[in-house]
C-alpha positions, 0 to 999 in steps of 0.5 A, a space after each residue: 479780589 473777591 468781596 467778603 461773604 459776611 461783614 459785621 460791625 460792632 460799633 464799640 469793638 470793631 469790624 469782623 470780616 469773613 472772606 470768601 477763602 474762609 479767613 475771618 479777620 477782626 479789626 478793632 475800631 482804633 486800628 481801622 481809624 489809625 489805618 484809614 486810607 484817607 489822604 490826610 491819614 496817609 500823610 499823618 502816618 508818613 509824618 509820624 514815620 519820619 518824625 516820631 515826635 509828631 503831635 497828633 491832631 485833635 478834632 474835638 468832635 467827640 469827648 468819649 471813647 472812639 467808636 464806629 458810628 456807621 458803615 456803608 458799602 461802596 460799590 462791590 469793592 469797598 466799605 466806608 466807615 464813619 467814626 465818632 471823632 467825625 472822620 468819614 473820608 476813608 474808603 477801605 477796599 477789600 484788598 486794603 482791608 486784607 493788607 491791614 489785617 492785624 493778625 497778618 501784618 505789622 501795622 499795629 
């Protein structure tokens, strides 16, 4: 998959990605956090799928609204985003970002 031509992270609102094919995707911060590709988040999503009454963990790292605190490129294939709740282990490949685009999937 070709890398994006432009990436813009608004730490409060979310991530805007312009893809090589001209598509523009917007990912709210909460959507990115919920769909983090980290192992712990994948396990949590599976637990919630199997048991909708699963209690969500709290980290206590932040008392305010969830924000993105930073982002860094990982090679030329992905982006690592850090969040105000301390989460920083998800690496969002370009392919994965296209899969979780809120405008084109049912991951909301």
